[in-house]
C-alpha positions in Angstrom: 0.0 0.0 0.0 1.3 3.4 -0.9 2.3 5.5 2.0 1.9 9.3 2.4 4.9 11.4 3.2 4.5 13.4 6.4 6.9 16.2 7.2 5.8 18.3 10.2 7.3 21.8 10.4 8.7 22.7 13.9 9.6 25.9 15.6 13.3 25.7 15.6 14.2 29.2 16.6 15.0 28.4 20.2 17.4 25.6 19.3 19.4 27.4 16.6 21.9 28.7 19.1 22.4 25.4 20.8 22.9 23.6 17.5 25.4 26.2 16.3 27.3 25.9 19.6 27.7 22.2 19.0 29.1 22.8 15.6 26.3 20.8 13.9 24.9 20.8 10.4 22.1 23.5 10.1 19.4 20.8 9.7 20.2 19.7 13.3 18.1 22.6 14.7 15.0 21.1 13.2 15.9 17.6 14.3 16.4 18.7 17.9 13.2 20.6 17.9 11.2 17.6 16.6 12.6 15.6 19.5 11.6 18.2 22.1 15.1 19.5 22.9 15.2 23.3 23.0 17.6 24.4 25.8 21.3 24.2 25.7 21.2 21.9 28.7 18.8 19.5 27.0 20.7 19.5 23.8 24.0 18.8 25.6 22.4 15.9 27.5 21.0 14.4 24.3 24.0 14.8 22.1 26.5 13.8 24.7 24.9 11.2 27.0 26.7 11.2 30.3 27.2 8.0 32.4 27.6 10.0 35.6 24.5 12.1 35.1 22.3 9.8 33.1 22.4 6.5 35.0 20.4 6.4 38.1 21.1 4.8 41.4 19.5 1.3 41.4 18.5 1.7 45.1 16.1 4.4 44.0 13.8 1.4 43.3 11.7 1.4 46.5 12.0 -2.4 47.0 15.5 -2.9 45.7 17.1 -3.2 49.2 14.7 -6.1 50.0 15.5 -7.8 46.7 19.3 -7.5 47.3 19.0 -8.7 50.8 16.9 -11.7 49.8 19.2 -12.8 47.0 22.3 -12.5 49.1 20.6 -14.5 51.8 19.9 -17.2 49.3 23.6 -17.2 48.3 24.8 -17.4 51.9 22.3 -20.2 52.8 23.0 -22.2 49.6 19.4 -22.0 48.5 18.2 -23.2 45.1 17.4 -20.2 42.9 15.4 -20.4 39.7 15.2 -17.5 37.2 11.9 -17.6 35.2 12.3 -15.6 32.1 10.3 -14.8 28.9 11.0 -16.4 25.5 11.7 -13.1 23.6 15.0 -11.3 23.4 14.2 -9.1 26.4 13.4 -12.1 28.6 16.4 -14.1 27.3 18.9 -11.3 27.8 17.4 -10.3 31.1 17.6 -13.9 32.4 21.2 -14.1 31.3 22.0 -10.8 33.1 20.5 -12.2 36.3 22.2 -15.6 36.0 25.7 -14.1 35.3 25.4 -11.8 38.2 24.4 -14.5 40.6 27.3 -16.7 39.2 29.7 -13.8 40.0 28.4 -13.5 43.5 28.8 -17.1 44.0 32.5 -16.7 44.7 33.1 -20.4 45.3 31.8 -21.6 41.9 31.5 -18.9 39.3 31.8 -20.2 35.7 32.7 -16.7 34.5 36.1 -15.2 35.2 36.0 -11.6 36.3 37.7 -8.9 34.2 41.5 -8.8 34.6 43.1 -6.2 36.9 45.2 -3.5 35.4 48.6 -2.4 36.8 46.8 -0.2 39.4 44.9 -3.1 40.8 41.5 -2.1 39.4 39.5 -4.0 36.9 39.6 -2.8 33.4 36.2 -1.4 32.3 34.7 -2.2 28.9 34.7 1.5 28.0 38.4 2.1 28.4 40.4 -1.1 27.8 40.4 -4.7 26.6 38.6 -6.7 29.3 38.3 -10.5 29.7 34.8 -11.8 29.9 33.8 -15.4 29.1 30.7 -17.3 29.8 29.4 -20.8 29.6 27.0 -23.5 30.7 25.1 -26.4 29.3 21.4 -26.5 28.7 18.6 -28.8 29.6 15.1 -29.3 28.3 12.8 -27.8 30.9 15.5 -26.2 33.1 18.7 -24.6 32.1 21.1 -25.5 34.9 23.8 -22.8 35.5 25.5 -24.3 38.5 25.4 -27.6 40.4 25.2 -27.7 44.2 27.4 -30.7 44.3 30.3 -29.0 42.5 29.8 -25.2 42.9 27.9 -24.8 46.2 24.8 -23.2 44.6 21.8 -24.5 42.6 20.8 -22.0 39.9 18.5 -22.7 37.0 16.9 -20.7 34.3 13.3 -21.7 33.3 11.8 -20.3 30.2 8.4 -21.6 29.0 7.8 -23.0 25.6 6.1 -20.3 23.6 3.3 -22.4 22.1 3.0 -25.2 24.7 3.0 -23.0 27.8 2.5 -19.4 26.7 3.7 -16.2 28.2 4.5 -15.9 31.9 4.1 -18.1 34.8 1.4 -20.9 34.8 0.0 -23.3 37.3 2.0 -26.3 35.9 5.3 -24.4 35.8 5.0 -23.4 39.4 4.6 -27.0 40.4 7.6 -28.0 38.3 9.7 -25.3 39.8 8.8 -26.4 43.3 9.6 -30.0 42.5 12.9 -28.8 41.2 13.5 -27.6 44.7 13.3 -23.8 44.2 13.4 -21.7 47.4 13.7 -18.4 45.6 12.0 -17.7 42.3 13.1 -14.6 40.3 10.9 -13.7 37.3 12.3 -11.6 34.5 10.2 -9.8 31.9 7.1 -11.5 33.4 5.3 -12.0 36.7 3.7 -8.7 37.4 0.3 -10.0 36.2 0.7 -13.5 37.6 -1.1 -12.9 40.9 -2.6 -16.4 41.3 0.5 -18.2 40.2 2.7 -16.3 42.6 0.2 -16.9 45.4 0.6 -20.6 44.7 4.4 -20.3 44.8 4.2 -18.6 48.1 1.9 -21.4 49.4 4.5 -23.9 48.3 7.2 -22.1 50.4 8.9 -20.1 47.7 9.9 -16.4 48.0 9.4 -14.5 44.8 11.1 -11.5 43.3 9.4 -9.9 40.2 11.7 -8.1 37.7 9.3 -6.7 35.1 8.1 -3.7 33.1 4.8 -4.9 31.7 1.3 -3.6 32.4 -0.4 -4.9 35.6 -3.9 -5.4 36.9 -5.6 -3.9 39.9 -4.1 -6.4 42.2 -0.3 -6.9 42.5 1.4 -10.2 43.3 2.6 -11.0 46.8 6.3 -10.6 46.0 9.2 -8.2 46.1 8.5 -6.1 43.1 11.1 -4.3 41.0 9.1 -2.5 38.3 9.6 1.1 37.3 5.9 1.9 36.7 4.3 0.7 39.8 2.1 3.1 41.7 4.2 5.2 44.1 7.5 3.8 42.7 10.3 6.2 43.4 12.6 5.2 40.5 12.8 8.3 38.2 12.9 6.7 34.8 9.9 4.7 33.8 10.7 3.2 30.4 13.4 0.7 31.0 13.2 -2.6 29.1 13.1 -5.7 31.3 16.7 -6.3 30.7 17.4 -2.8 31.9 15.5 -3.5 35.1 17.4 -6.7 35.5 20.7 -4.8 35.0 19.6 -2.4 37.8 19.2 -5.4 40.1 22.6 -6.6 39.0 24.2 -3.3 39.9 22.5 -3.2 43.2 23.5 -6.8 43.9 27.1 -6.0 43.1 27.1 -3.0 45.4 25.4 -4.9 48.2 27.8 -7.8 47.9 30.9 -5.5 47.9 29.5 -3.9 51.1 29.4 -7.3 52.6 33.0 -8.1 51.6 32.4 -10.1 48.4 35.3 -9.7 46.0 33.4 -8.3 43.1 35.6 -6.2 40.8 34.5 -2.6 40.6 32.9 -2.0 37.2 32.3 -5.7 36.5 28.5 -5.1 35.9 29.3 -2.8 33.0 30.3 -5.9 31.0 26.6 -6.9 31.0 25.6 -3.9 29.0 26.0 -5.7 25.7 22.9 -7.6 26.7 21.1 -4.5 27.8 21.9 -2.9 24.4 20.3 -5.8 22.5 16.9 -5.8 24.2 16.6 -2.0 24.6 16.4 -2.0 20.8 14.3 -5.2 20.2 11.7 -4.3 22.9 11.2 -0.9 21.3 11.4 1.1 24.5 12.0 4.9 24.1 15.6 5.6 23.2 15.7 8.6 25.4 17.1 9.6 28.8 18.6 6.6 30.7 17.9 4.2 27.9 19.9 6.3 25.5 22.9 6.3 27.9 22.7 2.5 28.5 22.4 1.9 24.7 25.4 4.2 23.9 27.7 2.4 26.4 26.1 -0.9 25.7 27.1 -0.6 22.1 30.7 0.0 23.2 30.6 -3.3 25.0 28.8 -5.1 22.2 31.4 -4.0 19.7 34.2 -5.5 21.8 32.5 -8.8 21.2 34.0 -10.3 24.3 31.1 -12.7 24.5 31.9 -15.7 22.3 28.2 -16.2 21.5 27.8 -12.6 20.2 31.0 -12.9 18.2 29.9 -16.1 16.6 26.5 -14.8 15.8 27.9 -11.7 14.1 30.2 -13.9 12.1 27.4 -16.3 11.2 25.3 -13.5 9.7 28.3 -12.0 7.9 27.7 -8.5 9.2 30.3 -6.4 7.3 28.8 -2.9 7.5 31.2 -1.7 10.1 30.5 -1.2 13.8 27.5 -2.8 15.4 24.7 -0.3 16.0 21.0 -0.2 16.7 20.4 -1.2 13.0 22.6 -4.3 13.4 20.7 -5.3 16.5 17.3 -4.7 14.9 18.0 -6.5 11.7 20.4 -9.2 12.6 21.1 -10.0 16.3 17.6 -9.4 17.7 15.6 -11.4 15.2 17.8 -14.4 15.6 17.6 -14.4 19.4 13.8 -14.0 19.0 13.7 -16.8 16.4 14.8 -19.4 19.0 11.7 -18.9 21.1 9.5 -18.6 18.0 10.6 -21.7 16.2 12.2 -24.0 18.8 12.9 -23.0 22.3 14.5 -19.9 23.8 17.2 -22.0 25.5 18.9 -22.1 22.1 19.6 -18.3 22.5 20.3 -18.7 26.2 22.9 -21.3 25.5 24.5 -19.2 22.9 24.8 -16.1 25.1 26.3 -18.1 28.0 28.7 -20.2 25.9 32.4 -19.8 26.7 33.9 -22.0 24.1 34.5 -20.4 20.7 33.9 -23.6 18.7 30.8 -24.4 20.6 29.6 -20.9 20.2 30.1 -21.1 16.4 28.1 -24.3 16.2 25.3 -22.8 18.3 25.2 -19.6 16.2 25.0 -21.7 13.0 22.1 -23.7 14.4 20.4 -20.4 15.4 20.9 -19.1 11.9 19.1 -22.1 10.4 16.3 -21.6 12.9 16.0 -18.0 11.8 15.9 -19.0 8.1 13.1 -21.3 8.9 11.3 -18.5 10.7 11.7 -16.3 7.7 10.2 -18.9 5.3 7.3 -19.7 7.7 6.5 -16.0 8.1 6.5 -15.5 4.4 3.9 -18.3 4.0 1.8 -16.9 6.8 1.8 -13.4 5.3 0.6 -14.9 2.0 -2.2 -16.7 3.7 -3.0 -13.6 5.8 -3.6 -11.7 2.6 -6.5 -14.0 1.9 -8.0 -13.6 5.4 -8.1 -9.9 5.8 -10.7 -8.8 3.2 -12.4 -5.6 4.1 -9.7 -4.5 6.5 -9.5 -1.1 4.8 -13.0 -0.4 6.1 -12.0 -1.4 9.7 -10.3 0.7 12.3 -8.5 -2.4 13.5 -7.4 -5.4 11.5 -8.3 -8.7 13.1 -7.6 -12.1 11.5 -7.3 -15.7 12.6 -6.7 -19.2 11.3 -6.2 -22.6 12.8 -3.2 -23.2 10.5 -1.2 -20.2 11.7 1.6 -20.7 14.2 1.0 -18.6 17.3 4.7 -18.0 17.4 4.6 -16.0 14.2 1.3 -14.1 14.4 3.0 -11.2 16.2 5.3 -10.7 13.2 2.3 -10.7 10.8 0.4 -8.2 13.0 3.4 -5.9 13.1 3.8 -5.9 9.3 0.1 -5.2 8.8 0.0 -2.4 11.4 3.0 -0.8 9.6 1.5 -1.3 6.1 -2.0 -0.1 6.9 -1.3 2.4 9.6 -3.8 0.9 12.1 -3.8 -1.6 14.9 -3.6 -5.3 13.8 -4.3 -8.5 15.8 -3.6 -11.9 14.4 -4.5 -15.2 16.1 -3.3 -18.8 15.5 -4.0 -22.1 17.2 -1.9 -24.6 19.1 -3.0 -27.6 21.1 -6.7 -26.6 20.9 -6.0 -23.1 22.3 -6.2 -19.9 20.3 -3.2 -17.6 20.9 -2.9 -14.1 19.5 -0.7 -11.1 19.3 -1.4 -7.5 18.5 0.5 -4.5 17.4 -0.7 -0.9 17.6 -0.1 2.6 16.5 0.7 5.7 18.6 -2.4 6.9 20.6 -4.0 3.5 20.9 -3.1 1.3 24.0 -3.7 -2.2 22.6 -3.1 -4.0 25.9 -5.6 -1.7 27.7 -8.1 -2.3 24.9 -8.0 -6.1 25.1 -8.2 -6.0 28.8 -11.3 -3.8 28.6 -13.2 -5.9 26.0 -11.8 -9.3 26.9 -13.5 -9.8 30.2 -14.9 -13.3 30.3 -13.3 -14.2 27.0 -9.5 -14.1 27.5 -7.9 -16.8 29.5 -4.5 -15.0 29.6 -3.2 -11.6 28.4 -0.4 -9.2 28.9 1.8 -6.7 27.0 2.7 -3.0 26.5 0.9 0.0 25.1 2.0 -0.9 21.6 2.0 -4.7 21.7 -0.1 -7.4 23.4 -0.4 -11.2 23.7 -3.4 -13.2 24.8 -5.1 -16.6 24.6 -8.7 -17.7 24.1 -10.2 -21.2 24.8 -12.9 -21.6 22.1 -13.8 -20.7 18.5 -16.8 -18.8 19.8 -14.7 -16.7 22.1 -12.4 -15.7 19.2 -15.4 -14.5 17.1 -16.9 -12.6 20.0 -13.5 -11.1 20.9 -12.9 -10.0 17.3 -16.3 -8.2 17.2 -15.7 -6.5 20.5 -12.2 -5.3 19.8 -13.1 -4.0 16.3 -16.0 -2.1 17.9 -13.7 -0.7 20.6 -11.2 0.6 18.0 -14.0 2.0 15.9 -15.2 4.0 18.9 -11.7 5.2 19.9 -10.1 5.8 16.5 -11.1 8.0 13.5 -11.1 5.7 10.5 -10.4 8.5 8.0 -7.1 9.4 9.8 -5.8 5.8 9.8 -3.5 6.0 6.9 0.1 4.6 6.6 2.7 7.3 6.3 6.4 7.8 6.2 7.6 10.3 8.9 10.1 12.7 7.2 12.6 14.6 9.3 13.1 17.5 7.0 13.2 18.6 3.3 16.8 19.3 2.3 18.7 19.9 -1.0 21.3 17.5 -2.4 23.7 20.4 -1.8 23.1 20.0 2.0 24.4 16.5 1.9 28.1 16.5 3.0 30.4 15.0 5.6 29.3 17.5 8.2 25.8 16.1 7.9 27.1 12.6 8.2 29.0 13.6 11.4 25.9 15.3 12.8 23.7 12.3 12.2 26.3 10.2 14.0 25.8 12.4 17.1 22.1 11.6 17.1 22.8 7.9 17.4 21.8 5.5 18.9 18.5 5.5 17.1 15.3 3.8 18.3 11.8 4.5 19.5 11.2 8.3 19.9 14.6 8.9 18.2 14.1 7.4 14.8 16.8 7.3 12.2 16.2 10.5 10.2 14.6 10.3 6.8 15.0 13.3 4.5 13.1 14.3 1.3 14.4 16.1 -1.7 12.2 17.4 -4.5 12.5 17.8 -8.3 15.6 15.6 -8.9 16.6 14.4 -12.3 17.5 10.8 -12.8 20.9 10.7 -14.5 21.2 6.9 -14.5 19.4 3.9 -13.0 19.8 0.2 -13.1 18.7 -3.0 -11.2 21.6 -4.7 -9.4 22.2 -7.8 -7.3 22.0 -11.5 -8.1 18.2 -11.4 -8.1 17.9 -7.8 -9.5 15.9 -6.7 -6.5 17.8 -3.5 -5.8 17.9 -0.3 -7.7 21.0 1.9 -8.0 20.8 5.4 -9.4 22.4 8.8 -9.7 20.2 11.8 -9.1 20.9 15.4 -9.8 19.4 18.6 -8.1 18.3 21.7 -10.0 21.6 23.3 -9.0 23.6 20.5 -10.7 24.7 18.6 -7.5 24.8 14.8 -8.2 24.4 12.2 -5.5 24.5 8.4 -5.6 21.4 6.5 -4.2 20.7 2.8 -3.5 17.2 1.3 -3.1 17.5 -2.1 -1.4 14.6 -4.4 -2.3 13.0 -1.4 -4.2 13.1 -2.8 -7.7 9.4 -1.8 -7.8 10.5 1.8 -8.3 12.2 1.0 -11.6 9.2 2.5 -13.5 9.5 5.8 -11.6 13.3 6.1 -11.3 14.1 6.0 -15.0 16.8 8.1 -16.8 15.5 11.5 -17.6 12.6 11.4 -15.2 12.0 14.0 -12.5 11.4 12.5 -9.1 10.9 13.3 -5.4 12.8 10.9 -3.0 12.7 10.0 0.7 16.0 8.6 1.9 18.5 8.0 4.6 22.0 9.5 4.5 24.7 7.0 5.1 28.2 5.8 4.1 29.2 3.2 1.5 32.6 1.4 2.0 34.3 -0.5 -0.8 37.9 -1.6 -1.0 38.8 0.8 1.8 37.2 3.8 0.3 34.3 5.7 1.9 31.7 7.8 0.1 28.4 9.2 1.0 25.5 7.1 -0.3 21.8 7.6 0.3 19.4 4.8 0.9 16.1 5.2 -0.9 13.0 4.6 1.2 10.4 5.8 -1.3 10.1 7.7 -4.5 7.4 9.2 -6.7 7.2 11.4 -9.9 8.1 14.9 -9.0 5.1 17.1 -8.0 7.0 20.3 -8.6 6.9 21.9 -12.0 10.3 22.1 -13.7 
């Protein structure tokens, strides 16, 4: 579906001075204004994220002291700890953060060596030197054992439910399994805040519970120690951490608490976990502002050191040769493959890769995960083709709702996301597994999809959860699916204006080809890392003449062209998978183009190259 181009003008007068003071390209003033940064102080904080000023004290979480005390008590008493995570990248990385921290605290049996000390006797940090950080463990089927009590003095397991067989979060059966396993302390990561009944049962069975989460919650909260930034009355100042970010806060607090008790935890060790924080901060689409921006910036530093054998092997497996790993690399290569494990097989495939300490084993696991991801890609393509036959009339609906018994519940969220993006309206897709209907929804700004399903799903949904922009749920019967579809469509119709639901491309600013130079490239670099609420800038240029154009690539799916401005400036463009534009971008034609500004490297040479997002015949008279 053709998308409109939207370029909203902003009042940039108040930021001109700040932008000029930073020595930025003139277009930066508009970019800063669009992001809500007007004062010199705000501009400085955004362009130069500060660790000292941007990362908050983890003990600002109101219940953090209780969580630290309880975990350290479990270590001192040799209790069996089980980490219950989620099957997506946020849950996987958050679980690994918790597991590696507890391993470090377990001084008698850590499987991970601390970073080496420098000549001054202090541990090298990942931001200033080459550290040493290796991890490893072997996986099981239901439980992923990290340590063995017989050999290391501590029982520590990771439990992640099977996406289709068990569904999201805690369930009655898993609680019983966890207790039979011998758990005395249960730590949930990226789940748990809505599992009031399940946690009540865990408490009845004698387990203490710590919930590390960021999802929406109901009117009643579980009987547990709760580390969640959005809880009523919570004192932690930043509310939009991913679950892995919340887990990392627990890790920082644990390290500080342990040091205070005399544990020999190297100062700065917890910063080596930021590679995992960087991954899920992108994949979980949390706002890339304030503390998230700081964690992502420094997390990318750690990620690019590739000290984790599993990350190094994964990057090599996907043949990422575009330079440094950034948010784009995470979003298009690392994140989807970690998520593919939980979608197609079991999330333990990704857990095992991230914890692996042996390079050869890591390479084998990364190769296996790559095969799983290819399977996911093919299955998603088939589902999308079938979805096109099941969504007739969606253009007349404020919300797209489709279901099929043949669809894998593991993939319906991907389909919903693609449809929401293509049609500019919320989309909900539902598949079936083991007699249960399982669905996922994706939304648009201004429509809280999780609140919507909660409101209309009373008496229909057997389980649900999610964020403002994404939800998951299950239904027991065919009749319930049909009733739920009607109710949710009606809710959307009452809360959204159908005429305004049109897909569009958000354009940063209109610029001339003459404005594209290395100063602009350097300015865009200062706006990184990109993500939610700080998207990669898209520019538009009008009335360009096509000098040359050709299809390239083995499958001829890409278009390469040279475009010229009315002033005579010529610029190279590449449209990846945009062979459909060949009828518009043809030599001699006049076109308007939306694009990204980037760098192309070949044989050691760098040049500015623009990536085409969309194009149309010029609407400006020559």
